[in-house]
C-alpha positions as MATLAB code, in Angstrom:
seq = 'MDTSVDYIIVGLGLAGIAFAEELKRQGKTFVVYEDSSQTSSLVAGGMYNPVILKRFTAVWNAKEQLDIAIPFYLSLEKKLKASFDQPLDIYRTFKSIEEQNNWFISSDQPALQEYMHPELVKLEAKHVVAPYQAGRVMHTGRIRVKELVSAYREYLKNEDRLKEETFRHDRIITWETHIEYKNCTAARIVFCEGNGLKRNPFFNKLPLNGTKGELLTIHAPDLKLNDVIKSAVFVLPLGDDLYKVGATFNWSDKTNIPTPEGRQELEDKLKTVITCDYDIVAHEAGVRPTTGDRRPLLGVHKDNHRLALLNGLGTRGVMIAPLMAKKLYQFLENDQALDKEIDIMRFKQKN';
ca = [
     -14.492   31.138   -7.102;
     -12.084   31.368   -5.094;
      -9.874   28.961   -5.391;
      -8.058   27.692   -9.089;
      -5.262   24.864   -9.075;
      -3.801   22.963  -11.488;
      -5.191   19.547   -9.950;
      -7.696   18.694   -7.340;
      -6.787   14.977   -5.497;
      -9.858   13.077   -3.634;
      -8.287   11.212   -1.042;
      -4.931   10.658    0.981;
      -3.702    7.471    1.468;
      -0.626    5.761   -0.385;
      -1.619    6.887   -3.745;
      -2.640   10.326   -2.911;
       0.302   11.144   -1.235;
       2.688    9.816   -4.147;
       0.508   11.562   -6.149;
       0.346   15.074   -4.457;
       4.393   14.943   -4.016;
       4.783   13.718   -8.242;
       2.607   16.919   -8.407;
       4.646   19.534   -6.048;
       8.151   18.001   -7.649;
       6.960   19.189  -11.750;
       5.904   22.841   -9.848;
       1.671   22.489  -10.612;
      -0.956   23.633   -7.643;
      -3.468   21.061   -5.904;
      -5.889   20.292   -3.133;
      -6.672   17.716   -1.434;
      -9.941   16.510   -0.384;
      -9.872   13.828    2.500;
     -12.463   13.028    5.181;
     -10.700    9.879    7.127;
     -12.956    6.852    5.709;
     -10.817    4.680    3.929;
      -8.154    2.911    6.647;
      -6.655    0.345    4.742;
      -2.728    2.191    4.131;
      -3.175    3.160    7.766;
      -3.883   -0.329    9.877;
      -1.373   -2.086    7.050;
       2.135   -4.011    7.968;
       3.782   -0.859    5.334;
       6.041   -3.585    3.800;
       8.204   -2.931    1.279;
       9.184   -6.544   -0.237;
      10.508   -7.578   -3.890;
       8.886  -11.169   -3.017;
       6.189  -13.224   -3.507;
       7.080  -15.368   -0.303;
       4.270  -18.096   -1.206;
       5.810  -19.197   -4.752;
       8.668  -17.638   -4.255;
       8.528  -15.323   -7.143;
       9.288  -11.678   -8.132;
       6.605   -9.472   -7.934;
       5.380   -8.239  -10.800;
       7.830   -4.764  -11.827;
       9.606   -5.699   -8.370;
      12.812   -3.205   -9.087;
      11.421   -0.209  -10.896;
       9.122   -0.109   -8.395;
      11.838   -0.124   -5.341;
      13.896    1.761   -7.665;
      11.557    4.737   -7.503;
      10.268    3.930   -4.334;
      12.900    4.056   -1.665;
      14.433    7.551   -2.684;
      10.960    8.826   -2.568;
      10.239    8.299    0.681;
      14.035    9.275    1.706;
      12.715   12.935    0.158;
       9.475   12.448    2.300;
      12.244   12.137    5.478;
      13.915   15.348    4.833;
      10.857   17.260    3.522;
       9.140   16.342    6.958;
      11.636   15.955    9.482;
      10.617   12.619   10.743;
      11.969    8.782   10.059;
       9.144    6.867    7.631;
      11.749    3.846    6.321;
      12.335    1.110    8.743;
      14.886   -1.483    6.596;
      14.187   -5.573    7.989;
      14.961   -8.424    6.302;
      12.861  -11.020    6.096;
      12.888  -13.946    7.091;
      10.383  -17.447    5.902;
      10.503  -20.209    8.023;
       9.828  -23.560    6.344;
       7.379  -26.317    6.789;
       9.852  -28.794    4.730;
      12.888  -29.647    2.464;
      10.595  -29.454   -0.694;
      10.057  -25.429    0.521;
      14.414  -25.183    0.794;
      14.535  -26.718   -2.252;
      12.156  -24.917   -4.044;
      14.316  -21.661   -2.330;
      17.342  -22.800   -3.744;
      16.067  -23.106   -6.983;
      14.144  -19.515   -6.957;
      17.479  -17.970   -5.270;
      19.220  -19.110   -8.201;
      16.981  -16.938  -11.079;
      18.558  -13.417  -12.113;
      15.161  -11.778  -11.026;
      16.153  -12.949   -7.524;
      19.340  -13.380   -6.895;
      19.512   -9.585   -5.963;
      16.768   -9.788   -3.138;
      16.851  -13.981   -2.081;
      20.144  -15.336   -0.009;
      21.149  -18.650   -0.916;
      22.103  -20.082    2.040;
      19.748  -21.640    4.674;
      19.852  -19.394    8.331;
      19.474  -21.116   12.011;
      17.149  -18.519   13.592;
      18.006  -17.134   16.886;
      15.566  -16.325   18.007;
      14.381  -19.642   20.464;
      10.713  -18.489   20.080;
      10.012  -18.582   17.103;
       9.002  -22.293   15.057;
      11.198  -22.653   12.138;
      12.159  -26.722   11.935;
      13.610  -26.691    8.736;
      15.295  -22.944    9.158;
      14.157  -20.500    7.007;
      15.194  -17.859    3.837;
      16.450  -14.324    3.824;
      15.178  -11.930    2.174;
      17.147   -8.638    1.463;
      16.138   -4.926    0.386;
      12.770   -5.111    2.719;
      11.407   -3.245    4.876;
       8.545   -1.027    6.707;
       7.549    2.395    6.078;
       5.654    3.672    9.115;
       2.780    4.750    6.790;
       0.489    5.756    9.743;
       3.175    8.309   10.954;
       3.964    9.402    7.366;
       0.408    9.657    6.645;
      -0.048   12.283    9.687;
       2.662   14.195    9.366;
       1.501   14.907    5.415;
      -1.437   15.585    6.740;
      -0.277   18.590    9.207;
       2.069   19.227    6.152;
      -0.592   20.061    3.592;
      -3.041   21.607    6.681;
      -0.138   24.706    7.117;
       0.046   25.297    3.431;
      -3.910   25.211    3.190;
      -3.973   22.363    1.121;
      -6.583   19.926    2.954;
     -10.584   20.504    2.509;
     -11.256   17.401    5.399;
     -14.659   16.978    4.427;
     -16.269   14.437    1.899;
     -15.994   14.567   -1.818;
     -19.654   15.710   -3.354;
     -19.493   13.495   -6.494;
     -22.512   15.551   -7.668;
     -20.866   19.145   -7.429;
     -18.967   18.158  -10.237;
     -19.701   20.519  -13.168;
     -17.667   19.609  -15.925;
     -16.701   22.833  -18.618;
     -15.013   22.378  -22.188;
     -11.469   23.963  -20.108;
     -12.106   22.975  -16.783;
     -13.642   21.404  -13.351;
     -15.573   23.188  -11.098;
     -15.884   21.747   -7.785;
     -17.710   24.178   -5.302;
     -15.872   27.557   -5.219;
     -12.647   25.374   -6.950;
     -11.546   25.318  -10.286;
      -9.220   22.692  -11.860;
      -7.281   21.916  -15.074;
      -8.681   17.714  -13.705;
      -9.425   15.639  -10.673;
      -7.443   13.051   -9.767;
      -9.771   10.398   -7.693;
      -6.908    8.253   -5.159;
     -10.017    7.349   -3.249;
      -8.853    3.277   -2.294;
     -11.965    1.364   -1.442;
     -13.832    4.032   -1.472;
     -14.327    3.974   -5.206;
     -17.303    1.506   -4.379;
     -19.218    5.412   -4.094;
     -17.557    6.823   -6.897;
     -19.864    7.097   -9.893;
     -17.497    7.856  -12.253;
     -15.886    4.772  -11.801;
     -17.462    2.881   -9.165;
     -18.094   -0.194  -12.295;
     -14.378   -0.694  -12.629;
     -13.729   -4.679  -10.669;
     -12.517   -3.264   -7.806;
     -12.759   -5.987   -5.213;
     -11.454   -4.567   -2.458;
     -10.350   -6.903   -0.152;
     -10.680   -6.823    4.285;
      -7.316   -7.491    6.024;
      -7.033   -7.969   10.376;
      -4.299   -7.360   12.385;
      -2.966   -7.135   15.227;
      -0.255   -6.008   17.749;
       1.268   -8.312   20.147;
       3.198   -7.134   23.429;
       6.287  -10.274   23.535;
       8.586   -9.346   26.029;
      10.823  -12.628   25.736;
      10.532  -12.734   21.486;
      13.167  -10.619   20.876;
      12.821  -10.141   17.194;
      14.472   -7.507   15.377;
      13.491   -9.215   11.604;
      10.339   -9.566   10.137;
       9.156  -13.755   10.439;
       6.982  -15.105    7.585;
       5.642  -17.857    8.003;
       1.371  -18.938    8.554;
       1.268  -14.870    9.105;
       3.957  -12.512    9.407;
       5.295  -11.561   12.583;
       6.574   -7.410   12.453;
       9.133   -6.127   15.005;
       7.524   -2.295   16.003;
      10.214   -2.335   19.090;
       9.370   -1.586   22.415;
       8.244   -5.766   22.248;
       5.371   -4.406   20.504;
       4.766   -7.408   17.057;
       2.296   -6.473   13.988;
       0.226   -9.540   12.943;
      -1.349  -10.020   10.781;
      -2.591  -10.310    7.821;
      -6.015  -12.321    7.387;
      -8.058  -12.349    3.320;
     -11.351  -11.640    3.186;
     -13.110  -11.245   -0.039;
     -16.866  -10.789    1.054;
     -16.922   -8.136    4.336;
     -16.580   -5.053    2.907;
     -16.575   -3.189    6.115;
     -13.185   -1.850    8.437;
     -14.320   -3.504   11.659;
     -12.107   -5.845   13.546;
     -14.385   -9.898   13.953;
     -13.822  -12.411   16.832;
     -12.913  -14.351   13.401;
     -10.636  -12.932   12.057;
      -8.704  -12.025   15.691;
      -8.831  -16.074   16.074;
      -7.785  -16.600   12.918;
      -4.651  -14.973   13.726;
      -4.290  -15.606   17.402;
      -4.543  -20.215   15.748;
      -2.354  -19.050   13.264;
       0.107  -16.958   15.182;
       0.082  -20.355   17.626;
       2.196  -22.317   14.738;
       4.206  -19.214   14.409;
       5.826  -18.405   18.154;
       5.482  -20.203   21.565;
       5.679  -17.676   23.699;
       3.400  -15.840   25.598;
       2.008  -12.586   24.555;
      -0.546  -10.251   25.442;
      -3.150   -8.453   22.208;
      -3.047   -4.601   22.625;
      -4.695   -3.609   19.920;
      -6.917   -5.546   16.342;
      -7.549   -3.473   13.451;
      -8.784   -4.487   10.118;
      -9.359   -2.203    6.359;
     -10.466   -2.948    3.022;
      -7.810   -3.053    0.618;
      -8.484   -1.619   -2.919;
      -7.002   -4.593   -4.733;
      -8.376   -5.899   -8.211;
      -9.109   -9.124   -9.721;
      -5.887   -9.695  -11.888;
      -3.588   -7.794   -9.155;
      -2.738   -4.753  -11.536;
      -3.371   -1.222  -10.717;
      -6.285    1.491  -12.100;
      -5.075    4.167  -14.209;
      -6.278    6.413  -16.451;
      -9.111    8.658  -17.674;
     -13.195    8.592  -17.782;
     -13.720    7.433  -21.121;
     -16.612    9.992  -21.442;
     -14.858   13.269  -19.589;
     -10.658   13.131  -19.768;
     -10.936   15.241  -16.526;
     -11.754   13.226  -14.268;
      -9.018   10.388  -14.002;
      -7.776    7.262  -11.415;
      -4.904    5.976   -9.526;
      -6.646    3.166   -7.967;
      -5.995   -0.421   -6.946;
      -2.622   -0.678   -5.551;
      -3.876   -4.092   -3.089;
      -1.696   -5.041   -0.522;
       1.985   -3.303   -2.007;
       1.055    0.185   -2.142;
       3.927    1.146   -0.114;
       5.891   -0.066   -2.574;
       3.854    0.490   -6.590;
       2.375    3.668   -4.941;
       5.471    6.311   -5.678;
       5.255    5.178   -9.203;
       2.423    4.781  -10.531;
       1.673    8.386   -9.245;
       4.969    9.225  -12.052;
       3.365    7.423  -14.787;
       0.184    9.267  -14.646;
       1.758   12.695  -14.421;
       3.626   11.643  -17.364;
      -0.094   10.178  -19.165;
      -1.752   13.074  -18.370;
       0.814   16.013  -19.013;
       2.664   14.291  -21.864;
       0.119   12.199  -23.570;
       2.913    8.976  -22.637;
       0.129    6.219  -22.677;
       0.211    3.746  -19.925;
       1.057    0.257  -19.951;
      -1.932   -2.126  -21.137;
      -1.509   -4.168  -17.629;
      -2.430   -1.093  -15.750;
      -4.312    1.139  -17.638;
      -8.137    1.059  -16.767;
      -8.949    0.654  -20.452;
      -8.484   -2.652  -20.203;
     -12.086   -2.947  -19.028;
     -13.099   -0.494  -20.780;
     -16.917   -1.746  -21.010;
     -16.686   -0.904  -17.888;
     -15.461    2.302  -17.525;
];
């Protein structure tokens, strides 16, 4: 064997980066296989937001996620000498007095007081449709995921830890003490493949549904937004009068190909959010690794404990990936039990 490491990581989206960083922090060696087949991390808005703005409820485990995530991205900025975290408030526009009242009720709940400002806001942006004003969500922002993934890939290349090739699951050989893959031996393999899990013969029976999302990037010089607007779609400022608009939810199409139907849906909804002219400069799509119960998929294969999984981060990968990486590491290395709601053994008949 030419290479001997503690871990092989398959996939370099948010999950793969988070687990690689946890291994680095713990002094473990690793190599990453990545073929750029999964795009959900790259095309997503990258927002972190502790409030479900459809129902004004708290995101599951939001505070613990943010307490880990924000320092995590700060450390990556220092390591990679780049800026990825863009703090932004989110303004949820209201369609009725009833929505305003629901906001007041929710903002008074202990789990949400830190994040939901109790006073209504009259938006200054004249081209935003907000007849009943808006509510402000705090401690939110955007991670520039595409830039982060690109910078981290270069970092791994420079450390000779990246294999830019498709991982062949049929080439795995399991021994009593280790895993063998091509010219590499490792104690374990951790699969962070996103929706690519469907091609993984060891875990493809798990209920990773996959939800396709399409997004637009528009150029709107008259809009003049400095924060995120959330209504029928979100409008996220990127700078230079560019805004990302999204997103659609398609449970049947599992391709990364943008569609005319997705574009039309986004444009129709955007008309109810802003009133100024714009040009579409990009249209992208990706399949989010979602699960039916909206909880991640962590654990090991029931017949081979050297094969581990970190997946199912859904629509909030930016927030949840760093915490899940820590939990998986402690489970694998220190036998700390996984929470039942994230352990793949909740689907043990399918693992």
